[in-house]
DRENGURO-215116 format. One record per atom (N, C-alpha, C): z, x, y; residue in one letter. Coordinates in steps of 0.05 Angstrom, whole numbers, padded with zeros to 5 digits, always signed. Example, Ala and Ser with C-alpha at 12.3 -4.5 7.8 and 13.67 -1.06 7.14 Angstrom:
2
+00156+00264-00114A
+00156+00246-00090A
+00156+00264-00066A
+00142+00257-00045S
+00143+00273-00021S
+00157+00258+00001S
***
This chain:
285
+00001+00019-00026M
+00004+00001-00003M
+00002+00019+00024M
+00012+00038+00023A
+00012+00060+00043A
-00016+00070+00061A
-00037+00064+00043T
-00064+00069+00051T
-00074+00050+00065T
-00062+00022+00064N
-00073+00003+00085N
-00067-00001+00107N
-00092+00001+00130P
-00079-00003+00160P
-00060-00020+00168P
-00038-00018+00187T
-00021-00037+00192T
-00019-00032+00224T
-00012-00054+00234F
-00009-00060+00265F
+00010-00080+00270F
+00020-00080+00291Q
+00043-00096+00301Q
+00030-00131+00308Q
+00035-00152+00298L
+00021-00175+00304L
+00039-00183+00331L
+00029-00206+00340F
+00033-00215+00363F
+00072-00222+00370F
+00077-00228+00391S
+00104-00225+00394S
+00114-00251+00374S
+00139-00242+00363S
+00155-00267+00352S
+00175-00279+00370S
+00191-00300+00356S
+00207-00312+00375S
+00232-00300+00386S
+00236-00280+00371N
+00262-00259+00375N
+00254-00236+00382N
+00228-00230+00391D
+00218-00206+00397D
+00204-00211+00433D
+00220-00200+00453K
+00210-00201+00475K
+00199-00180+00488K
+00193-00156+00470S
+00185-00127+00480S
+00154-00129+00489S
+00140-00146+00469S
+00111-00146+00475S
+00101-00164+00498S
+00122-00177+00515Q
+00114-00196+00528Q
+00096-00218+00523Q
+00090-00219+00496G
+00073-00246+00490G
+00041-00236+00491G
+00035-00205+00494L
+00010-00198+00497L
-00009-00196+00474L
+00004-00202+00449G
-00015-00207+00427G
-00015-00180+00418G
-00034-00181+00401F
-00046-00155+00387F
-00053-00130+00406F
-00050-00106+00396F
-00056-00081+00411F
-00082-00086+00412F
-00091-00071+00430D
-00126-00065+00436D
-00137-00053+00413D
-00144-00064+00391S
-00159-00046+00368S
-00169-00063+00356S
-00193-00058+00344P
-00206-00073+00323P
-00200-00081+00299P
-00204-00111+00290E
-00190-00116+00268E
-00202-00105+00243E
-00182-00095+00226P
-00192-00074+00205P
-00198-00094+00183P
-00220-00079+00165P
-00233-00096+00141P
-00213-00105+00118P
-00219-00130+00108R
-00198-00136+00093R
-00199-00138+00061R
-00180-00123+00044P
-00182-00119+00021P
-00195-00150+00004P
-00205-00150-00018P
-00206-00178-00028P
-00178-00191-00038P
-00179-00223-00029P
-00159-00231-00034P
-00144-00237-00061P
-00117-00236-00068P
-00106-00248-00087P
-00116-00281-00099P
-00118-00283-00121P
-00126-00315-00130P
-00104-00328-00124P
-00113-00357-00116P
-00094-00377-00110P
-00074-00383-00130P
-00050-00389-00124V
-00033-00395-00143V
-00009-00418-00136V
-00004-00438-00151E
+00021-00455-00142E
+00045-00440-00148E
+00065-00444-00135V
+00091-00428-00133V
+00110-00454-00140V
+00122-00456-00165L
+00142-00475-00168L
+00163-00469-00152L
+00183-00490-00144S
+00205-00494-00128S
+00227-00478-00139S
+00230-00476-00168T
+00244-00458-00182T
+00241-00435-00184T
+00224-00420-00172E
+00216-00395-00172E
+00228-00380-00145E
+00244-00393-00133S
+00257-00383-00104S
+00268-00355-00116S
+00266-00333-00099S
+00274-00308-00109S
+00303-00304-00102S
+00320-00295-00120S
+00351-00292-00115S
+00356-00261-00120S
+00332-00249-00114S
+00338-00220-00113S
+00334-00203-00087S
+00329-00223-00065V
+00326-00214-00039V
+00350-00225-00023V
+00359-00210-00006D
+00383-00218+00012D
+00371-00242+00034D
+00380-00264+00032F
+00370-00287+00048F
+00395-00295+00064F
+00390-00294+00086T
+00408-00307+00108T
+00400-00324+00129T
+00416-00339+00143V
+00409-00364+00157V
+00417-00365+00186V
+00399-00371+00207D
+00414-00373+00233D
+00407-00404+00240D
+00423-00417+00254K
+00411-00440+00269K
+00389-00436+00294K
+00372-00447+00296V
+00354-00453+00316V
+00354-00483+00326V
+00355-00489+00356T
+00360-00513+00365T
+00328-00519+00380T
+00318-00536+00371I
+00290-00543+00386I
+00295-00569+00396I
+00290-00569+00424S
+00294-00601+00440S
+00324-00607+00421S
+00321-00637+00415D
+00345-00644+00402D
+00345-00643+00371D
+00331-00625+00360V
+00328-00615+00334V
+00342-00591+00325V
+00357-00590+00311T
+00373-00567+00301T
+00366-00557+00274T
+00353-00531+00265L
+00340-00528+00238L
+00352-00504+00236L
+00353-00493+00207L
+00355-00467+00202L
+00333-00449+00199L
+00335-00425+00204K
+00317-00405+00203K
+00326-00384+00187K
+00312-00376+00158G
+00316-00361+00142G
+00310-00334+00155G
+00327-00315+00144R
+00319-00288+00151R
+00317-00266+00127R
+00297-00254+00119V
+00290-00233+00100V
+00281-00206+00112V
+00289-00183+00099N
+00277-00162+00102N
+00245-00156+00092N
+00231-00147+00116T
+00201-00147+00108T
+00199-00120+00085T
+00219-00098+00092K
+00218-00076+00072K
+00224-00081+00045K
+00241-00096+00046E
+00255-00111+00019E
+00238-00123-00001E
+00217-00139+00016V
+00200-00154+00000V
+00168-00145-00001V
+00166-00126+00013F
+00136-00117+00018F
+00134-00087+00016F
+00161-00077+00021G
+00161-00045+00023G
+00147-00041+00052G
+00149-00055+00070L
+00136-00049+00098L
+00159-00047+00120L
+00152-00039+00139P
+00169-00037+00166P
+00166-00065+00174P
+00190-00074+00188N
+00189-00103+00193N
+00172-00115+00220N
+00159-00093+00230S
+00139-00098+00251S
+00106-00098+00243S
+00107-00092+00218D
+00078-00087+00213D
+00063-00111+00198D
+00041-00110+00199L
+00025-00130+00182L
-00002-00113+00175L
-00009-00118+00145V
-00031-00111+00134V
-00049-00129+00130V
-00072-00130+00145P
-00090-00155+00140P
-00095-00159+00109P
-00100-00183+00097G
-00104-00182+00071G
-00087-00177+00052G
-00063-00167+00058V
-00044-00158+00041V
-00018-00174+00051V
-00010-00173+00073Y
+00014-00185+00085Y
+00004-00197+00112Y
+00009-00223+00113E
-00001-00233+00144E
+00021-00238+00159E
+00048-00228+00155G
+00069-00234+00178G
+00078-00263+00172G
+00081-00271+00147G
+00097-00295+00142G
+00131-00289+00139G
+00136-00269+00143L
+00170-00273+00145L
+00180-00271+00170L
+00164-00273+00189K
+00172-00268+00218K
+00174-00303+00229K
+00192-00307+00246L
+00183-00334+00259L
+00179-00335+00290L
+00151-00344+00285W
+00134-00338+00308W
+00138-00361+00332W
+00130-00349+00359E
+00141-00374+00381E
+00125-00402+00370E
+00097-00397+00364G
+00083-00422+00359G
+00098-00442+00340G
+00117-00432+00325S
+00119-00450+00302S
+00146-00467+00316S
+00156-00453+00330I
+00178-00474+00355I
+00165-00487+00371I
+00141-00481+00386D
+00131-00493+00401D
+00119-00522+00381D
+00110-00516+00361L
+00098-00540+00348L
+00116-00561+00340L
+00144-00551+00331V
+00166-00572+00323V
+00174-00589+00352V
+00173-00574+00371K
+00180-00581+00397K
+00157-00607+00406K
+00133-00603+00400A
+00114-00616+00404A
+00113-00639+00389A
+00119-00636+00362L
+00121-00659+00345L
+00145-00680+00353L
+00167-00662+00359E
+00189-00684+00364E
+00183-00704+00391E
+00167-00690+00410K
+00163-00707+00435K
+00142-00730+00428K
+00120-00721+00407E
+00102-00747+00404E
+00115-00763+00383E
+00137-00756+00372S
+00153-00776+00353S
+00164-00797+00373S
+00179-00785+00390Q
+00199-00794+00412Q
+00181-00815+00426Q
+00155-00810+00435T
+00138-00825+00450T
+00123-00848+00436T
+00127-00846+00411G
+00113-00859+00395G
+00085-00857+00388G
+00070-00833+00390N
+00049-00823+00385N
+00044-00812+00358N
+00070-00808+00348L
+00065-00798+00317L
+00088-00805+00299L
+00080-00812+00275S
+00099-00822+00253S
+00091-00806+00225S
+00117-00800+00216F
+00110-00781+00192F
+00116-00803+00163F
+00132-00824+00172S
+00138-00846+00152S
+00113-00845+00134S
+00117-00842+00110R
+00098-00848+00086R
+00072-00832+00089R
+00073-00811+00104K
+00049-00795+00104K
+00051-00766+00087K
+00024-00761+00078R
+00023-00737+00067R
+00012-00714+00082R
+00027-00692+00082V
+00029-00671+00103V
+00023-00645+00086V
+00002-00624+00101L
+00002-00600+00093L
+00008-00583+00118L
+00026-00562+00112E
+00024-00543+00133E
+00015-00516+00122E
-00006-00503+00138L
-00021-00486+00129L
-00008-00460+00144L
-00004-00440+00131G
+00010-00412+00132G
+00035-00417+00149G
+00047-00425+00132C
+00077-00437+00138C
+00097-00417+00141C
+00099-00397+00126G
+00124-00381+00131G
+00154-00392+00132G
+00164-00394+00150H
+00194-00401+00154H
+00182-00437+00151H
+00164-00451+00151A
+00158-00473+00150A
+00176-00498+00167A
+00184-00491+00192L
+00197-00505+00202L
+00183-00533+00212L
+00155-00536+00218P
+00146-00559+00221P
+00141-00577+00194P
+00139-00567+00177G
+00137-00581+00151G
+00168-00587+00141G
+00189-00576+00147I
+00213-00582+00143I
+00217-00607+00159I
+00209-00606+00189Y
+00212-00631+00206Y
+00201-00652+00197Y
+00178-00648+00182A
+00161-00673+00171A
+00181-00685+00148A
+00192-00666+00131C
+00206-00677+00113C
+00234-00691+00127C
+00242-00684+00141L
+00269-00693+00155L
+00259-00721+00168L
+00233-00725+00174K
+00225-00752+00186K
+00208-00773+00169K
+00215-00766+00138G
+00208-00788+00121G
+00178-00788+00110G
+00165-00759+00112A
+00139-00756+00101A
+00141-00763+00074A
+00121-00775+00058D
+00120-00778+00032D
+00121-00751+00017D
+00101-00736+00021A
+00092-00708+00015A
+00093-00688+00032A
+00101-00666+00032V
+00091-00645+00045V
+00087-00618+00031V
+00063-00612+00028H
+00058-00586+00013H
+00053-00561+00030H
+00063-00541+00023F
+00065-00515+00042F
+00048-00496+00034F
+00031-00486+00047Q
+00014-00460+00044Q
+00015-00436+00058Q
+00019-00414+00045D
+00019-00389+00055D
+00004-00369+00043D
-00009-00349+00054F
-00026-00328+00042F
-00010-00313+00018F
+00017-00309+00023N
+00034-00295+00001N
+00052-00311-00011N
+00050-00306-00042A
+00065-00323-00057A
+00096-00309-00052A
+00096-00286-00044E
+00124-00269-00040E
+00138-00283-00015E
+00121-00294+00002V
+00128-00308+00025V
+00144-00335+00017V
+00135-00346+00000L
+00137-00377-00010L
+00163-00373-00024L
+00166-00352-00045R
+00188-00350-00062R
+00213-00338-00042R
+00212-00321-00027C
+00232-00305-00014C
+00241-00318+00011C
+00224-00335+00026L
+00230-00344+00049L
+00229-00376+00050L
+00201-00391+00043T
+00192-00416+00047T
+00212-00433+00033T
+00215-00429+00007I
+00230-00447-00008I
+00260-00442-00003I
+00270-00421+00000P
+00304-00415+00009P
+00304-00432+00031P
+00285-00426+00052N
+00292-00446+00076N
+00293-00470+00078N
+00273-00479+00065L
+00268-00506+00062L
+00297-00523+00047L
+00306-00511+00025N
+00328-00519+00007N
+00354-00518+00027N
+00357-00498+00043A
+00377-00493+00066A
+00377-00516+00085A
+00347-00521+00095N
+00353-00543+00111N
+00357-00571+00100N
+00348-00577+00077L
+00347-00604+00066L
+00377-00606+00053L
+00389-00586+00046S
+00416-00587+00037S
+00435-00597+00058S
+00430-00594+00081E
+00447-00595+00110E
+00444-00629+00112E
+00424-00641+00104K
+00414-00670+00115K
+00423-00691+00090K
+00437-00707+00091S
+00443-00728+00075S
+00423-00752+00073S
+00405-00749+00095S
+00390-00774+00098S
+00362-00772+00088S
+00361-00747+00071V
+00330-00737+00062V
+00324-00759+00042V
+00303-00770+00040G
+00288-00785+00021G
+00274-00772-00009G
+00259-00777-00019D
+00248-00767-00038D
+00221-00756-00030D
+00217-00741-00013T
+00198-00725-00006T
+00183-00709-00032T
+00160-00711-00035E
+00148-00687-00054E
+00141-00665-00039E
+00155-00644-00049V
+00146-00620-00039V
+00132-00602-00059V
+00114-00586-00054R
+00099-00569-00064R
+00089-00538-00049R
+00086-00521-00064F
+00083-00495-00049F
+00052-00481-00062F
+00039-00476-00047F
+00014-00456-00052F
+00006-00432-00037F
+00002-00412-00053A
-00006-00387-00041A
-00035-00382-00045A
-00053-00372-00025G
-00077-00361-00029G
-00092-00363-00004G
-00114-00352+00003E
-00129-00346+00022E
-00144-00374+00032E
-00151-00384+00048W
-00161-00410+00060W
-00188-00412+00045W
-00205-00391+00041S
-00225-00399+00029S
-00227-00404-00003S
-00200-00402-00009E
-00200-00406-00039E
-00181-00422-00047E
-00156-00428-00029V
-00133-00448-00041V
-00142-00471-00043V
-00157-00484-00034H
-00168-00517-00038H
-00172-00521-00060H
-00179-00503-00081K
-00181-00504-00108K
-00157-00513-00124K
-00134-00509-00112L
-00111-00517-00120L
-00095-00544-00111L
-00104-00542-00083L
-00089-00566-00069L
-00092-00594-00081L
-00075-00611-00084P
-00082-00635-00102P
-00097-00656-00081P
-00093-00657-00056L
-00102-00677-00030L
-00123-00663-00023L
-00154-00663-00034V
-00172-00650-00023V
-00192-00672-00027V
-00217-00668-00007N
-00238-00688-00012N
-00258-00682-00033N
-00252-00702-00053D
-00268-00704-00082D
-00287-00726-00080D
-00291-00733-00056G
-00307-00760-00057G
-00292-00785-00042G
-00267-00783-00039D
-00253-00800-00026D
-00236-00788-00009D
-00247-00788+00017E
-00236-00775+00038E
-00207-00787+00046E
-00205-00814+00044K
-00179-00828+00046K
-00153-00818+00029K
-00162-00805+00007G
-00143-00791-00014G
-00135-00761-00001G
-00137-00756+00016C
-00127-00728+00034C
-00104-00731+00047C
-00097-00710+00063Y
-00072-00704+00075Y
-00075-00720+00099Y
-00059-00739+00108D
-00059-00752+00136D
-00050-00735+00156D
-00037-00711+00152I
-00024-00694+00176I
-00030-00668+00167I
-00045-00648+00185I
-00039-00623+00179I
-00029-00606+00202I
-00012-00589+00195L
+00004-00572+00212L
-00001-00543+00209L
+00000-00531+00236M
-00008-00499+00232M
-00002-00488+00258M
+00016-00465+00257A
+00022-00455+00280A
+00019-00424+00280A
+00003-00416+00295E
-00005-00383+00300E
-00025-00372+00277E
-00045-00393+00267T
-00062-00384+00245T
-00088-00374+00253T
-00093-00380+00281I
-00120-00369+00287I
-00125-00345+00308I
-00102-00328+00295Y
-00105-00298+00312Y
-00127-00282+00303Y
-00136-00287+00274S
-00155-00267+00261S
-00182-00287+00262S
-00201-00271+00281I
-00229-00287+00286I
-00246-00292+00257I
-00240-00269+00243S
-00252-00268+00220S
-00248-00287+00198S
-00226-00302+00200A
-00213-00319+00182A
-00220-00348+00192A
-00227-00355+00218Q
-00228-00377+00231Q
-00244-00398+00214Q
-00265-00393+00211K
-00286-00406+00195K
-00273-00419+00170K
-00265-00399+00153S
-00255-00412+00129S
-00228-00436+00132S
-00215-00425+00151L
-00190-00444+00159L
-00201-00471+00171L
-00220-00469+00182Y
-00236-00496+00195Y
-00250-00513+00173Y
-00263-00499+00148E
-00275-00509+00129E
-00253-00517+00110E
-00234-00509+00108L
-00208-00512+00096L
-00201-00544+00106L
-00192-00544+00133I
-00186-00568+00144I
-00203-00591+00139I
-00229-00589+00140K
-00249-00609+00138K
-00249-00617+00107K
-00243-00602+00091K
-00237-00613+00061K
-00213-00624+00058K
-00193-00624+00074C
-00161-00632+00070C
-00162-00656+00084C
-00173-00659+00109L
-00155-00684+00124L
-00167-00709+00123L
-00154-00730+00116A
-00159-00758+00108A
-00179-00769+00138A
-00205-00780+00133N
-00223-00789+00144N
-00221-00823+00142N
-00216-00838+00166P
-00216-00827+00199P
-00197-00822+00216P
-00170-00828+00198D
-00145-00832+00214D
-00128-00801+00210D
-00137-00783+00197G
-00122-00760+00197G
-00124-00745+00224G
-00100-00728+00227A
-00097-00715+00253A
-00087-00682+00244A
-00099-00663+00259V
-00087-00637+00258V
-00068-00633+00283V
-00045-00619+00276Y
-00028-00606+00302Y
-00029-00576+00300Y
-00039-00564+00322M
-00042-00538+00318M
-00030-00520+00338M
-00011-00503+00339A
+00001-00491+00364A
-00009-00456+00356A
-00017-00446+00381A
-00023-00419+00384A
-00026-00406+00414A
-00033-00386+00413K
-00039-00375+00438K
-00066-00378+00454K
-00071-00380+00477K
-00093-00385+00492K
-00108-00360+00481K
-00102-00332+00482Y
-00117-00313+00474Y
-00101-00293+00456Y
-00115-00278+00435Y
-00101-00265+00425Y
-00115-00233+00431Y
-00102-00221+00449F
-00119-00196+00462F
-00126-00177+00440F
-00151-00170+00440G
-00159-00145+00425G
-00174-00155+00399G
-00169-00177+00395V
-00181-00188+00369V
-00204-00213+00375V
-00203-00227+00394G
-00221-00247+00405G
-00212-00275+00391G
-00188-00279+00379G
-00179-00301+00368G
-00167-00315+00392G
-00158-00347+00387G
-00142-00358+00404G
-00156-00386+00408G
-00138-00404+00422T
-00144-00433+00425T
-00177-00432+00432T
-00185-00420+00453R
-00203-00426+00466R
-00231-00423+00451R
-00232-00402+00434Q
-00254-00390+00417Q
-00256-00412+00390Q
-00233-00417+00385F
-00220-00439+00356F
-00242-00466+00370F
-00229-00477+00394L
-00238-00499+00401L
-00267-00501+00408L
-00277-00478+00419S
-00306-00473+00422S
-00323-00480+00394S
-00310-00465+00373M
-00325-00474+00348M
-00327-00503+00338M
-00302-00509+00344I
-00297-00544+00340I
-00317-00559+00349I
-00319-00551+00379E
-00337-00569+00393E
-00364-00566+00384E
-00373-00545+00379K
-00401-00539+00369K
-00409-00558+00342K
-00388-00558+00327D
-00391-00575+00301D
-00396-00600+00305D
-00375-00612+00327G
-00382-00639+00333G
-00363-00662+00315G
-00345-00653+00295V
-00336-00670+00282V
-00306-00684+00292V
-00297-00662+00307F
-00267-00668+00315F
-00263-00671+00347F
-00249-00687+00354A
-00241-00686+00385A
-00216-00672+00386A
-00212-00659+00410S
-00187-00642+00412S
-00173-00651+00439S
-00143-00652+00434T
-00124-00663+00459T
-00106-00645+00462T
-00100-00637+00489L
-00080-00618+00494L
-00051-00633+00494L
-00036-00623+00480V
-00011-00642+00471V
+00015-00626+00490V
+00014-00600+00494S
+00031-00584+00504S
+00021-00558+00514S
+00036-00547+00537E
+00031-00520+00541E
+00057-00508+00553E
+00056-00482+00545V
+00080-00465+00548V
+00072-00442+00564V
+00086-00441+00587T
+00082-00410+00606T
+00105-00405+00611T
+00117-00378+00601D
+00146-00373+00599D
+00147-00345+00616D
+00131-00340+00630G
+00132-00317+00654G
+00114-00298+00638G
+00106-00300+00617S
+00087-00275+00606S
+00061-00280+00610S
+00041-00257+00604S
+00016-00262+00615S
-00006-00280+00595S
+00010-00290+00579N
-00008-00306+00561N
+00002-00333+00557N
-00015-00353+00550V
-00001-00381+00551V
-00003-00389+00517V
+00016-00407+00513R
+00017-00418+00483R
+00012-00446+00488R
-00004-00458+00470E
-00011-00484+00469E
-00005-00503+00447E
-00007-00527+00446V
-00006-00540+00422V
-00025-00565+00424V
-00048-00563+00408W
-00070-00588+00412W
-00068-00602+00385W
-00080-00623+00387K
-00083-00646+00366K
-00116-00646+00359K
-00122-00648+00342L
-00149-00652+00329L
-00145-00677+00315L
-00172-00697+00325S
-00172-00720+00308S
-00209-00720+00305S
-00215-00740+00283Y
-00238-00751+00282Y
-00251-00762+00308Y
-00277-00752+00311K
-00293-00767+00333K
-00297-00800+00325K
***
């Protein structure tokens, strides 16, 4: 693994040193072949990695965020990312918090309900948006991350920690899938196999569009998975990820050219940094 190129990803929610500037100005390195997609069972939660939790309050919602050591799980320094090997899933990124905050606002204003909905969170990591959907009465929440290790060591323990704190949680079906966006649809149970109404009602994703080389496969996965005509995508991301070309402007431009979805700005965050964070809703035209 030491031979793979590593670099620091955009700033996380507890890392203020990079002022939210995103990537260092360097070209995106080539990616190795992806691992095959796999379903990770909830019983496969790792007990060999030290897992601790902290509370995070987002608007009126208090959730638990797990903490594990990147070096212990992947043998990497905590600030590193190896494209195609480890995609930063062990850190809690700002967009995840922005997304939960936006979902809570949408729920409070009556624009969104998770009750009896089927939800997919892409690039889940800590899975706070998906956990929020569980707490709000979703029928099913499926979690996807590039790395099976992230699901075993962080996502599943963090979900269990949050749901064990709540006595009002119903019988939400939760499942976990690891794999690249171009391959993972082969395992997801709710994809378009001729019945678009049998797909996911809501897709959630935060900080998933930083890699311009992966955006097309992400978008194609969304089209395979989102229920038509009433499905919706909630996406949190930076306006620009400096140095690699990704960001909401580039991604939304691709969507506009395709002509399938309409996009609506849900919220915008400017916290004094030189970059802007946004939450967008995508829905069928």
